[in-house]
N, C-alpha and C positions, 0 to 999 in steps of 0.2 A: 503494500500500499503506500502511495506517495505520502510524504510527511505531513503535507497540509489536506489531505483528502479527509472529508468528514465521513463519520459513522453514524449510524441511526440505531437507536435502542427500541426494541419490541419487547413489551411485557405482556404475559398471558397469565391471567388468573383462573387456573383450571379447577376441576374438581378435586383431582389427587395431588396437584403440584403446582407451583409457581414457576413459570419458564421464562427465560430472559435470554434474547439474542442481540449481539451487537453485529451489525451488518453494514457493509459499504453500499454504496449506491448501485454497484454492478452485481450485488447479491453474494458477495464474498462473506462468510461468516468468520469474524474475528475472534468471537468469544461466545461462550454460552454457559448458562448456569441454571441449575433447577433445585427446588427445595420442596420437601413433601408437605402436603396439607392433610389434616385430619378431618374428621367429620362425625356426626352422630345420626345414625339411622334407627328409626323405630316405627315399623309400619310405614304409614304414609308420611311420616316425618322424616325430614332431612335437613339438618342445620349445620352451620359451621361457625367457629368463633372468629369474628372479624379481625381480632388481634393477630390471629395466625397469618393472615394475608400479608401484613406489614413485616412480621419476623421473616416470613418466606421470601419476600421481595428483597429484604435487606441481604440475606445469605445468598439469593441467586444472583442478584445484581453485582455483588462483590466477586463472585466467582466468574461471572461473564467478563468483568472489568479487571479482574485481578492483576494480570501481567501487562496490561495495556494502558497503564496510566500515562497520560499525556496524549492519547488519541482524542482528536476533537470530536465531540458528540453534538451533532446538529440538532437533535431532538429526540423525544421519545413520546410513545403512545401506549395506551393501556386498554386490553380488551378483558371482558369477563364472561361469565356464564350467563347466558340470555334468561332473564327472569329472576336472578338472585338479588334480593333486597333486604335492607334492614331500616330501623329508624335511628336517627342521631339528634342530639340536642343541638342547642344553638351554637355550641362550640365545636360541633363535629365529632362529639364523643358517642360511641354507639350506646343506645338505650336498649337494644333488643339483640338476640342472636340474628345471624343472617339466615333466612329462610332460603334454601337452595332452589335451583331452577325446577326440580321435579318434586318439591314438597307439595303434598297433596291434601293438606287439611283444610284449604279455604273454598271447599266446594259450595258451601252456603253463600259465602261472599261473592263467588263468581255468579252464581244464579241472581243475586241482587243486581250486580252490575249488568248482567244481560237484559234484565227486566227494565233497567234504566236506559237501555239503548246502546251500550258499550259493548262491542263484540270481543269478548275475551274467552279464552279457555280457562280451565279450572286451575292450572298450574301457572298461569301468567302472574306478573308481578303485582298488578292492581289488586286482585283478590287477596293476595298474601299480605300486602300493606294494609288493607281494610283489617284483616284478621289480627295483624300486629297492633294496630292502633286500638282494637278492642281489648286486647290483652295486655298492652304495655304502656298505653296512653299516647298522647299526641306528641309526635316528634316529626322531624324532617325526612321526607322520602329520600332515600340513598341507595343508588345502585352500587354494585360491587366496585367499578372503577372509581366511582365518585369519592369514596373514602380514601382510597390510595392516592388519588389526585390531591385531595385536601392534605394529606400527611406530606406529600412531595412539596406542595407549593406554600402550604401554610394557610390557605384560604379555601373556604368552601366553594367549590366550582359549580357552574350550571351543568345539568345533565347533557350528555349527548343524545341526539334524537334516536339513534340506534338502540341503546339500552332502554330509552323512554318508551319505545313502541309498545312493549308488553305491559307497561304501567297505564296505558290507555291513551298515550299521546297521539293526536291526529296528524300524521305526516303530511297530508295533503293541505291541510289548513294551517299548519305549524302553529297549533294551539292545544292546550289542554281541554278536555270536554268540560262544559259549563257545569255539569250536575256533579262534579267530584265533591264540592262541599256537602251536598245533600246525601252523598253516600258516607260521609264521615271523615273526608280528608279537607281540612280547611285550606284556604288559600296560602296561609303561612307555612304549610307543610310541603308545598308544591314548589319544586326548584324551576328556575328558568332553564330553557333548553336552547342548545346551539347544535349546528350540524357538525358531524365528524370532520376532523381535519381544522377545526378552529383552535387558535391559540388560547391556552387557559392560564398560562402563568409560566414561572420558572422554578426550577429546583432551588429550594432554600439552603442556606448554609447548615442548617441543622439536619436537614434530609440528606445533604450531601455527605456529612459526617457518618450517618447511619448506613447509607446505601453504597457509598463510593461513586455515585453518579455526580459528575461535576456541578457545582453550584452555578446556577444561571442557565443551565440547560433548559430550552423550551420544552413545555408539556402540551402536547396536542391532543385534542378530544378524539376518543377512540371509537370503536364499534364492538359488537357482540362478538363472541368467539367464533360463532358460524359465519359471520361477515369477514372476520379477520382470516379465516381459512380460505374464503372465497378470494380475497385479495391476494393471499399467497399463492393461489393457483392462477392468478391474473386472468379470471373469468369474468372481466368487467365491461367487455365490449357487448352491445346489443346482440342477443342472440347466443351468447356463450353461457355455458353451464358447468357447474362443478358438482360432481356426485360424490359425497363423502360417505364411504361405507366403513363403518366401524361396528360397534355393537348393534347399532340401528342404522338406518339409511336416511340421509338428508340430501335433497337437491336444491341448489341455489343458483340463480341465474341473473342476467341483466336484461333490461328492457327500457325503451325510451318512455313508455307510459306504465302506470300500474296495471297488473293483471287482475282483472275483477273476478272474484270468486264469492257467489252469494252464500256458499256453504261455510266459507271461512276456512277451508282446508289450506288454500294458498294465501299467504300474506305478504306484504311487501315492505322491505326496508328501503331506505332512501339513501343513495351515494351522496358524497359531498357536493357533486356538480349538479345535483337536482334530479339526476336519472334514478331509475327505479331497479331494486334487487329483489324480485319475486322468489319465493321458495316454499318448501314444506318439508315435514318430518314424518317418516313412516316408522312404524313400530316392527318392521321386518328388518332383519340384518344379521351379521355374522355372529351375533350372540347365541344363535340356535346351534351353531357348530359346538361350541364350548358346552352347552347344556346337553347336546345329544351324544357328544364324543369327548367327554372329559380326559385330558391327558393325551389325546391323539396327536400325531405328528401331521401337521396341515400339508406339508410338501408330499409326504408319502400318500396321504388319503387323495390329494389332487391327482397324483400319478395314476391311481387305481380308478378314480372317478372318470378319468378320460374314456374308459371303455363303455361308458353308459351316456351316449349322447344321440338321443334323449334318453333320460332315465325311464324306468318302468313305473316310476310313480311321479305324480305332480303335487307340488307343495305350495302353500301359501304360509311361509315360515315366520310367523309372528314371535317375537321374543318374549312378549307380555301380552295379556289379553287387551283387546281394543285396538282400533286402527284409526289414525289421524289423516294419512295421505297415502294413496291417491284417493280415498274416500273416508267419510267420517262414519265410523260404526263401533260405538263404545263396547257393543257386546260381541264383536268379532273374536274368533278364536282361530288358532293354528289349523291348517288343513293339510291332510295327506290323502290323496285319491290314489288308489292302487296299492300294491304290495311290492316293496322293494325287495329284490332277490338277494341282497347281500349288503353288508355295511357300506360298501363302496358306491352301490346303487343308491342308498339313502343319503350319503354324502352328496352325490351327483344331483339327487333331487332337491336337496336344500340349497346348493349353489344356484341351480337353475331356477329355483322358485324365487330367490332373491332377484336374479336377473330379470324374470318375468315381471316382477313387481316394479322394478326399475323402469322397464319399458312401459307398463302401464301409468307410472308416474308421468313420463314423458308424453304418452298418448292424452293423458288427462290435461296436461299443460297446453298441449296443442288444441284439445277441445276448448280451452278457455280462451284461446288466441295468443297465447305466449309465443314469442320468436324463438325458434329452436335451430335456425340455420347456421349458428356459430360453432366453434370448436367445443367439444365436451372434454372435461378433464376429470380423471379418476384420482381421489385422494382417500385418506382414511387408512387404517391399519390394514384393511383387505386388499388394498392396492399393492401390497408387497407380494401377492400371489400372481405369478405370471400367468397361470393357467386360469384363474378365476378372471383376471383382466381380459384374456382373449375370449373366454366364454361370454362375458358381458358384452363385448364388442359384436361377438356374432349374434347374440339374441337382439340387441339394439340395431344391428344392421348399419352401424356407422363407426368411423374411426373414434379413437380416444386417446388422449394424452396423459402421460403419468409424470408430474414433476420430480425434480430432485429433491427438493425441500418443501414441505407443505405445513410446516408448523404455524399456528396462528400468530406466534410472536413475530414471524417474518412479515406477516401481513400488516402487523403494527408498526414495524420498522418502515415498511413502505409508505404507510399513512403518515408517519412522522416526517418522512422526506417531503411528501407532498404538502403537508401543512406548514412546513417551515419554509416553503418556497423553492425547494430544490428540484422540482419537477413540475411541467406545465400541467399535468393532471394526474389523478390517481392511476388511471390505467397505464400511463406512461411510467410512473414510479414502479408499479407492480410488474410490469413487463421487463424492466431493467434489472429487477432482482430475481425474478422466478426463472428458472431454467428448466426446460422439458427434458427429461431423461430418455423417454421411449414414446413413440406413437405406434398404436396398435391398429391394424387394419382388419376389418371383418372379412370373414370367409363366407361369400354368398351361398354356398351350399349348406353350410351350417345354419345360417339365417333361415333358410327355407325349411330346414329340417325341424327348426324349433317353432315354427308357426303353428303347427296342430296342437301340441300341448299348451301353447300360450292361449290359443283359442278356447280350449276345453276349460282352462283356468278362469278366464273371463266369464264364460257361461255359468261356471259354478258360483263365483262371487255375485253374479246377477240374480241367480236362482235363490241364493240365500238372502237376497234383499239388502245386500251391503253395497253393491256397486249400481248406481243408477242406470237404467235401461239406455238412457241417451248416451252415457260414457261407454257402455259396453258396446253399442252399436258403432260409435266413433272408433273405438279400438279395432273392431272387426273390419271395418272399412279400410284400415291401415295395415293390415296384415302383410300385404306384399310391398310395403314402402319402408324405407329406413326412417329411423325416427327423427331426422333432421329435415324431412321432406316438409315443404310448405303446405 
């Protein structure tokens, strides 16, 4: 690195760890650090102690910067888990535990919000804030990165609109819903909101001493971890999509206008330039493999599964009951049609079932009018499987890219570079940092081979009343097309 070349710091507050990357504008990782995070799970409850976030950041940032003192840091940005919230007092001190993104105890409050006309899901931040207010008293609405930014700068920041989305913030009107006080959140509890990429302040001398981040480093408003991963994949041009396959499946894309979905299955974040980032999260994913085959060697099972294309069974492999995307069905359960003849056949059926779900998600997005003609990127833990990547490309009938580095912290480094003025736009900053390791081409004969079992799965989902007939008909009409077709 040239002596005067700036580096950018990306901070990712995850579920299990804090992760920090120090990255140059061309994507070279100069330093990295991580620190574990604990948590408390009890049934539908999932909490974290907010003090652990700061302790974790101090350890992780010192590790990332440890031997690189003197490297100019041009800015930093922070992402957090979407929907994780707590209450703080007037001085920014926590008044409550942090309720995590999947904490499920606020179902009654979510129903109240929906009755008031605010379209929220049960685990979104707004219902949890209502629950916290009822149980801990009135305080300031604080998203996970808000607390860290306040400790870095010494001032309570405005919230970024990405994290505020699940708190009920209207991204099209750039305003909070007027009825929040009637739900129990007074105006004094609601923070101002700015777009991601907005400068929020600078690292204070006190925070610099604790974290090792140079004093005066600009702090830039971040985005949620899902958006951060999307930035890291450089899927920000209209029609581009990032498919994140980990325990579950998340698709996030880019569009010039919001993708309207009356069912609320697909919702839209907003990029710093005002364009839109639609997406949805399924309950299908690689978690079913761990549950069905604990301790199995994935590479060995992949090699054996190649003999079953298509499998003798058709699956809809839900990790947990209920589905959120590509359809809303709280009562949905996992499906296995047919009898796998061996463990390898079942493994193949589960891999194929996830790929069929991924195709149905894209067909549903097309049904809603979303642009799908840009590049598709595979990220998440499952993208480490070359066999599964090829299978997914075959089922989808379109090429897919796999980046070298997909950590959300890289996306925050790119956002920091953009927010500090080092790039003309966020897509340019992301494309300069993201590097594609592999491009997978679909095999047309395999795409044709998988059309019939995919059609059978569509019919089964429709028969059970989970998949709307109009969506099923749309997916059938696209059986002989690739999923990027207009």
